[in-house]
C-alpha angles and dihedrals in degrees: 000000000000139000094281091063095049093042089065092051102041109006098166098041116105115260097179130017126192099219093197097055101020090232115140145188120222120216090254092051093047091049095047097043093046087050089054090051090050091048091048094052092046091049089053091055104262115145136184111299094029121121136237131184127220118200110173146122118252101297138147089245087065089072095043091055095042094051090044089057095043093052090049097057092249133141113241123203116197111204128207105254091213095064121110118254090256093051093048092045091054090058094045091051097040092051090052088232112189093192135034126198117194144148137249087230091076118087094214095057096095093054098051102076092063091047098047105047093151092059103097102195128042125180130183135195120218124014122012118267126188112261095029138091117225109259096215093046092051093050094051091067094055130085120247093226123101125260116264089247122036110183114177117260128198143210123267103194125179132247131173120286131215090259092054092256115113118255129210118243106223128189125185116262116242097217088219122134113271090243090066094076141302117262111267094001091135092075089071093062098089091057097053096238109170143144091296095052124111110203124199116210112190097169136080111282094224089072113096098237100046091043094046096045094046091051093045092048089054091047088057091049097254124139121250122214107196125201117204089218137354119269119170099220096037089053089060091044092052092049087058098038097048098032091238115205100179135026142167130222147166121230095255089061089056090051092052093047091048089055092060116110114269093246091056093047091052097041097083131069107235097170094117091058109100105156130036112182121200138177139122094103137021111277115224109248093233093051091051091049090053091050091049090051090052104037099026127238096321102110116118122185132195139183117214142121139229085258088072089212094139143324146210127213133194127187126213098261092047091049093051087055092043106030114193095023123123091209143248126313112285099170121025131000118286123231130176114205137179125234090281093052095253113147116247132221123251110287094024117115124233146126114316115236131180119209118215130171087258137002104293100210148354133219109248112248090352112095090161091059091047089052093049090054092053125088111254094240107014106064093189093057117088136179137206088211095256126137126220147121139245121229126221090271094055098256118144123226122191114222101170141008137234108303106292095331109154118225108196117174090340092307119121113229120186116212096208092068091054094044091050090054098045095046088065091068110101093228094056119092097172137351140193125193126193143143124276128187120287119180096215103033102031092236139018132198117268125184124197111197131196103205122219117261113290095016115127117236097226145120092275090062091048090054091046093051093046091052090048091051091052089058094054108028141055112259096252091056096055112109114256088212140008127211129184135231131186090223132001117231105257125167120235088262089061094252114142112239092214095169091072088060098039097048090063089066095042102052094166098040135070108224 
């Protein structure tokens, strides 16, 4: 379904509420304003299969624009608002976006027009900025009626590429009318999300999971309560205030809520809350047990990727019987294979593959990355690069992550990007970046630097490198600490043997 359907059934009921401000969009407003976005894009020459980019803080306009793109048969790329102008521009340009929607609240906005010359249309919410057309002004000229044709669009979100640059994850468009079903909506079925659900989203909308689940909840007629940013106590307050039935989290949010004082944790009525979904990073078994004790057996976990090549799901009762598992296959058929692609027996570790009738996706402008994600002999099997095993009952357990990817607070951070930036500093001869333990966020970014000859390994160099990193990287990618090494462990082939470095910081874990 889509907003047009629900607008006919409950036009004046709230579709989206901004919990921070209390401002809301009714179904009728969401339908009409997304129609205006669709009409605007069509009037400016965009057609099914074209791309737009959305770079914005959590805002009601986010949903208007997204639904406008989806009901126009367009690809929409949501961009991390904390990227530098150069990083954001790369994604806009690489995706071949013909339109950009952004906000005056973002510091990088002024820099983007000069960096994205090929992007034909740029719109901005809030105050006027040179190089942009006012969003509200542009909408006013457009009718509130739907386009004559409304083929379903899809998201093309970005993940890291083999070169360190992010790559778009592109799936073929169905060409079907948007009323026929929202892409990926079936993954909500295990959680019972329906037209009576009230879904709390505490995370940034540019992330794949919050964006996807908000859009799918709306497709099913449920109400979305959006937080502008996560706050542990406010999350509990909003569950009570808005009678939340469903929500989605990452493990670090659980950790922060568990650290609240007992009186705060018990202050709020959470009785409406019947399903708390979590993913993005492995949740420590003890943390999940504590959350179950507090919230009751309402925690559901899944394993999936932006690639949407397959998924697993595990409910609370199943998890209590299989602690640490991420569930059985929900979409696709699971296979565990060794490095040669040979399928393994239950209990044996290997690369995790999902089998689908056909390859589910491709990496935009990166055929080599698409190939590397594909099984060597089964072209309809694909992998996210994670390692795990399946037990005798068919439950999947994750034992490792994508090679050296850092997951900090549920956010994926790719070391190669950081290494490529730091190596440009004249005092750096070689550099390795990886994740090290962090009690609150799971992992944090560590850099080990081999200074150039004659460069002192001291605090002055650390400060210099930190300042350099701030000029070239988004804040969340900047190393939390920098150590030094006389020589990094490279093999004769030139390959960095990073495990020898990383294992020093993970004494109780095999990396």
